[in-house]
N, C-alpha and C positions, 0 to 999 in steps of 0.2 A: 273395172275402171269406171269412173263417173263421167258422163258426157258433159260437154260444154253447155251452160245455160243458153237458151235461145236468145234471150235479150235481158237487159238490165232492168231493174225496178224503176218505173217512171218516177220522176222527181216528186210529183204530188203524193204518190203512194209512199215514197220514202219518208216524206215529211210526216205523214200520218203515222207511219211505222215508228218514227222517233218519238212522236207525241205519246203513243201508247206505251212505249218503253219507259219514257220519263215518268209516266203515271205509275207504272208497275214498280219502278225502282226508287220512287221518291223517298220512301222511308227506309230503304234497304241500306244497311251500314256497309262501308268499304270492308273488303276482306282481302286475304292473301291472293285470291283469284279475281279480284275486281280489276277491270281494264283501265289503263291510263288513257288509251285511245282505241277507238274502233274505226277501221276503214270499211265502209259499206257501199253497196250498190256498184260493185265493180265486176270485172271479168278477170278473175285472178287465176293465172296459169301457174300452178304450184310446183311443177316438176317433182311431184311426190307420187310415187307409184300407186299409193292407196287412194289418192284423190287428185285427179287431173285438174279439175276446175273448182273454184269456190266463188262465193258472192261477197264474202266479208271476212275480216280477220281482226282479232283483238290482240292488243299488245300491252304487256305490263313489264316495266323495268327492262325494256329493250329486247324482250323475247315474245314470241307468239304464244298466246295461251289458248286461243281458239282460232280455228280456220274452218269455214264451212258456210252454211246458209245464214241469212239474216236472223232467223229464229234462234239459231244456236248462239247468237251473241247475247241473248236476253239475260242469261244467268251471270254474266260477268260485267254488266253495265250498271253504273251508279250515277247519281246526279253529277259527280265529279268527272265522269268519263267524257273525254273529248270525242266528238264524232266527226269524221271526215267523209264527205260524200264524194265518191270517186266518179260519179256521173257516167257510169258505164265504161270508164276507161280500162284498158288492159294493164295488168300488173304481172311482172315476172320477178324472179329472184335477181339480186344484183349480179352484174357481170364479173367473172373471174378471169383476169388476164395473167397468164402464167409466164409472160416474157416481156418485160418492159424495162426501161432505164430512167426512172422518174427524175432523179437528181440531175443526170446528164441532160435530160430533155429541158428542164428548167434553166440549166446553165446555157444551153444553146440558144434558147429563146431570149433570155434576159441579159446574158453576160458575154455571149459570143456572137460570131458572124455565121449564121446558118444558111445552108442551101440544100434543097431537096434533091432526091435521086435524079430527077429529070433535067437538072440544070446543065448547060454546056459549059465548057471552059471559059468562054467569053463572059457568060453570065456570072460565073463564080468570081472571075477577076474584077468585074464591075462591082459586085457586092462587097468584095474585100476592100476595094478602093473606097467605097462609101463608108465602110466601117472604120477604115484608117483615118478618114477625114474627121470622124467623130471621136477619135481617140487621141489623147495628148501625145506629141512626138516622143519616141523612145519607149513608150509603153507597149506591151504585147497585144497583138490582135490574134485572137484564137477563133478557130472555126472547124467545121466539119459536118457530116463526113464528106470527104472528097470523092464524088461519084464518077469523075471523068474517066478513071481507068476502067470502070465497068462499062460505060456507054461509049467511050471513045478509046478503046484499048490501044490504038496505034499511036496515041499521044502519050509519051512517057512523062510522068510527073517530074518536074524540075524546078529548082529554086528560081529560075528566070521567069517562070510563069507568075510566081507570087511577087517577084520584084516589080512586075508591071503595076501591081496594086500599090506598093509603097517600098521606098528605099530607106525611109527614116523610122519605120516601125519594124520590130521583129515580128514575124508572122509564123504561127504554129498551126498546122492543119492536120487533123487525123484522117487517115486514108484506110481503105480496105486492107492494106498490107502493112501499115505502120504509121509513120509520121512524115510530113513534108514541111520543111522550113525554107524561108527565103534567105537571101544573103545576110541580112541584118540578124536574122534568127540564128544562123550558124555562127556569126560573129559573137552574139550575146552568150552562146553556150560554149564558145572557144573550140568549135569544131572546125578543123582545117585539114590541109593535105597531110599534116603530120599526125593526125589523130588515128588511133587504132580502135577498132570496135571491141566491146566487151565480149566475153564468152556468150555464145548463143545470140549474138547481135550482129547487125550489118550496118555499116556506114557506106552507102554507095558513092563511088567516085567516078569521074569521067576519065577519058583517055589521058588526060594530063595530070591525073591524081587529085583533082579538085572535087570536093564533096558536091554532089548534085542536090543535096537537101533532103534526100530520101533516107530515112532511118527505119530499120526493121528489128523485130525481136527485142532483145534486152536493150539495144541502143535506143530504140523508140521509147521504151519504158523509162530509161534513165533520163531522157530529154523531158518527158512528162513530169518527172519528179523535180527537175531543176528549174522549170519555169515557175514564176510566183503562183502559189496555190490560191484558190478562192478562199475567202474568209468563211468562218463558220456561219456568220450572219448571211453572207451571200448564198451559201448552200441552203440555209433555211428558207431564204426568199425563193430560191429556185424550186425547192421541194414543195412549198406552199402553192406556187403557181401550177406545178404539174399535177398535184393532187386535185386542185380545183378543176383542171381540164379533164381529168379522168372521171371525177364525180359528175361533171356536166354531161358526159356521154353514157353514164350508167355504170361505171366500174366501181365496185365496192371492195374488191380484193385484188391485190397485184403481187406478182413475184418480181422483185428486182433481180434481173438475170445475171448481174455482175456487180456486186456491191463492194465498194472499197471502204476504207476506214472512215472517210469523210461522209459517206452515205449512211453508215451505221450510226454515226454520231448525230446526224440530222434526223433520222427516224426516231431515235430514242429521245432527242430533245423535243421534237414535236409532240411525241406521245406524252412526255412529262408535262407539257404545257396544255394538254387537252386539245391539241389541234390536229392530231393524226386522224383524219376522217376517212380512214381506209384501213383494211387489214393488209399487212405487208409481211411477206416472207422474203428473206434476203439470201441470195446465193453468193457465198464468199468465193473470191478468186482462188484458184489453185493452179500454180505453174502457168500463170497467164502469159508470160513473155518468154518462157524457155522451158528447159527440161528439169530445172530445179525450182523448188518453192523458195520464194523470198522470205526473209525474216518477218516482214510485215504481214505476209500471207499466213505464216505460222502463228503469229501473235493474234491475228484477227480470229482464227479458229480457236485458239486456246482461251481467248478472252471473250468469246461470243456471248457468254451468259451476262456480261456486263450490259449488253445492248438489248437483252430480252425484255419485252414488255407485253402487256395483254394483247396489243394489236401489232406487235412486231416479233417475228420468230426468225432468228438468224441461223437456224440449224440446217442450212442448205449449202451446197457447193456447186461451183461452175467450173467445168474443164472445157477448153477449146481444143478439139482434136484435129480439125482441118480448117480450110478457108471457105471460099465460095466458088461455085462453078464459073461465073463470068470471068473471073481472073485466073481460072485454071488452078486454083489452090485447094479445091475440094478433092478429097481422096476418092477416086473412082475405081470400080472393078474393071471397067472397059476403058480403052483409051479415049482421050479427047480427039477432036478433029485435028488433022495435021496442021501445023503452022511453022513458021520459020524459027521461032524461038525454042519451041519444045519438041519438034520433030513429029514423027507419026506414031509413036507408041507411048505417049506421055499420059500418066494416070493420076497426077497429083501426088501429094505427100502427106503423111501423118505428121503432126507436130510432136507426138510422143511415141516412144517405142511401144509395141504391143505388150511386151513383158512388163514394162514399168507401169503402163496404164492399168493392167490387171492387178498388180501389186498395190497401186494406189487405191483402186476401187475396193479391194478387200479391206484395206486399213480404214478407209473413210466410212464404209458401210459398218464396220465393227464399232465405230465411234457413234453410231446413230445419226450419221449425216446423210441426207438425201442428195444425190448427185445428179446434176443436169449436164449432159455432154453435148456440146455443139458438134453436130455431124451432118453436113449437107450432102456429102458424097456417099454412094452406097457402100463403098469399102469402109469408110470411117464409121458408118452406121453399123456395119457388121462387126467391126472390131469393138464398138461400144457394147453391143449386145453380148459379145464374147466376154468382155470385162465384167458386165453385170452377172453373167452366168458363173464366172469364176468366183465372184463374191458370194453368190448363192451356195456354191459348192463348199466354199471355205467356212462361211459363217452360218449356214442354214438360212431359212427364210426369215430375214430380219423384220419383215412387214413393211419395210420402206419401199415406196414406189419411186424408183429412179426414173429419169426422163432422158429422152433423146430430143434435143432442140433442133428444130428445122428438119424434121424427119421427111426429107424432100424426095430424094431418090432412094427407093427401097427395092432390093431384089425380092422377087416373089417368095423365095425360100425363107426370107427373114420375117415376113409378115406374121406368121403364127407365133413367132418367138416372143413378141411383145406380151401377149397374154400369158404364155408359158412362164416367162420370167417376171411377170408383174411389173412391166416397164411401160411408162406412158409415152405416147407419141404426140409430140407437140407440133401443131400446125400453124404456119405463118401465112396470113391472108394475102399479102401483096406479092406472094410468089406462086400461090396455087391458081391464080388466074392470069391471063395475058397482061403483062405490065412491063415497063422498061427493064426491070431487073430479071424477070423470068425470060423475056425475049433475048436478053443478052446471054443468059445461060444457054439457051438453045443454039446460039451462034458458036458456043464453045464445044458443046457435046453433040450437036446435030439437031436440026429442027424437030424431027419426029420424036427422037429420044428426049428432047427437052420438054415436050408436052406431057410426057408420062410421069408426072410428079404428083406427090401427095395422094396416094391410094386410100383416101379416107373411108370409102365404103367397104373396101376389102378389109381394112383394119378393124372396123366395127363388126363386120361379119365374123371375123376371127376372134372376137371377144376382147380386143385391145381397148385400153383406156385412152381415148383420144382427147386431147386438151387444146385450148386455144392460147396463142401468144402473139401479140401484135408486133413485138420487137420495135416499139416506138422508143426513141426517134431514129434508131439505126436504119430501119427499113421503112416502116410506116410513117407517113407525113404527119399523122395525128393519132391520138389514142382511140378514136371511134371504132367500136366493134361492128358497127352495122354494115359497112360495105363488105367486110370479110364474111359476115353472116350470109349476106345475099350471094356472094360468090361461091360459097360452099354448096349452094343449091343449084346455081346456074352454071358454074364453072366458066363464067364470062367476066370480063372487066366491068365492074359495077358503074364505072363512070359513064359508060355509053351503052352497055348491054347489046352491042352489035359485034359483028365479026366472029372470029373463031372461038371455039371452046377448047379448053385444055382437058383432055381425057374425060369427056362427059359421062362415061360409064361409071365414074367415081362420084357422081353427084349424090347427095343425100337429101333427106326431107327436113322440113322445118322442126318437128319435134326433136329429131336427132341433133340438129344444130343447136337448139336452145339448151339441150342437156349438156352438150360439149362446152358451151359458153358459161354454164352455171354450175350444175352439180358435179360434173366431171372435174372441173377446176378445183372445187372445194375438196374433193377426194385427194387430188394430187398435192394440195397444200396442207394436208392433214387437218382439214377444217370441216369434214363431212358432218360431224356431230353438231357443229355450230352454225353452218351456213350452207348455201348452195341450193336450198329448196325452201319453200314456204310451208312449214309444218310446226306443230306444237313442240315447244322446247328449244327451238333454234332461235338464234338472234334474228331480229326483224330487219334484215337487209333486203331491200327490194326497190324496184323502180316502177314508176308509172309512165306509160307511153302515150304518145299522141294519136296512136292508131292501133287497132287490133292486128297483130301480125298474121293471123289466120284469115282475115277478111280482105286483105289488100293483095294486089299482084306482087309476086315475089320480087319483081324489079323495083318495087318501092321500098324494100327493106333498107337500102342504103340511105334513104331519106328520113328515117325515123328520128324523131326528136324525143328526148327524155324530159318529161314535165316535172318529175320529182324523183330525187334519189334519197333514200332513207337508209341510215346505218344505225343499227341498234335502236330503232325507234325514233331517231332524231333526223330531221331533214338536213341534209348536207348540200343539196342543190335544189333549186326551184326555178323553173322557167317562168 
């Protein structure tokens, strides 16, 4: 391993260096190995096992052709080479986020009424009322996610709560369990006391048989399909906004963790227009709202090649196996704490039968599709691993690295299975440190049990591929990777860095964290040969930071600013 250079080249020496270079190469003709641009005088952390640190890097046609010392740039520089002085700034590979919902995030910001996890019911109602005032009467007001059932579980979602915001606008809100409509929304969708729920769906009704506004399963999905969809231009607008937000914080590759047909169209359209400033892999929905795949889900998989682009790979699948611990919908091995609704031996439920899950995994794996399974409870996680194991036995080692999303509660016996089965463990930052969501989970499973989540260190020691996923905007308030990076090391809430830690024995160090956020993600996205580290032959995807991560207190990591984001040699964000 090469050690980190003690300091960067002084600016006056760098200027002399460039002058000498220009004299040497003045008459040198451009060649196949001449650089378009050289970034020099930096502290470049490559995440390359053969070269930890470098001082300069040369780029041609979007790829690294030299990485090393300033002297090593000499042979690829010509008078036409652009030279960028990094002024001693730190450089790392671009961030790889393996779990986000970019189109949905843009829709929430630009086209819907959004509210973060911490909002109370009163705050939500006030925001909805404000959104309604800004919306023409009769038009839909959409919003989410509804977090109140997580933070205030004693308050049951009901249409009358939304009626306080407006009686003249239909209101549609996504919740952790389905959909919530106000009275006008129920009327617009012709849902009444006479309505019956579709198979695998629920229309909740009160003691008088009147719908409460809560829809679950297939009923919720049907409602989503019946309200006016956003236009293709609106989806493009939403996606452009989200990509700009991700580029701004250093993200250069992202996995859309639940891509619907409108998302696939938006990615391919942006790519065709030369505006997709990010590498994207899309996880297509499979049996999202029930035990049977919909026709649209089957069509999306069958026609996925239509949406394939250089920067968009739709050969991934998403299966949701359970819910989340705060709402007691995660499938657990041990019971939740007793409560009036569930009794004293409730362990949650799986959304799919074990037999069907295994059959689906075998079939999907055989088609070359990489599967991400949402599993927050330790029972759901075990059944996920069992399904991956069944696929390995049936198909042999396909080489596909399947994933468990939100690998939150993991029984110790299952930790070594990730490496044995070549399954990646996805980590979600707003849950592995004390936050409203994780604290709410502790209230459901027990405070001490609720703290023993995300055994990151144990997974790494067992040889597992650990990856990072923000789950923006469903969980994370923004796509910034930096607070979560800090929390992986401190196991504290990065907003204050005080108070308790969640399972501090599972803290890891900075080099491990950087690798999780960069190279590991590239491996899981089938992009290891193209990105994830700064080395010759790979695309020049990197970010320039406002501080050296190794030189500042770890509690400053959440404050990092990205000065420059580069994708394939082109600047896509500059502060």
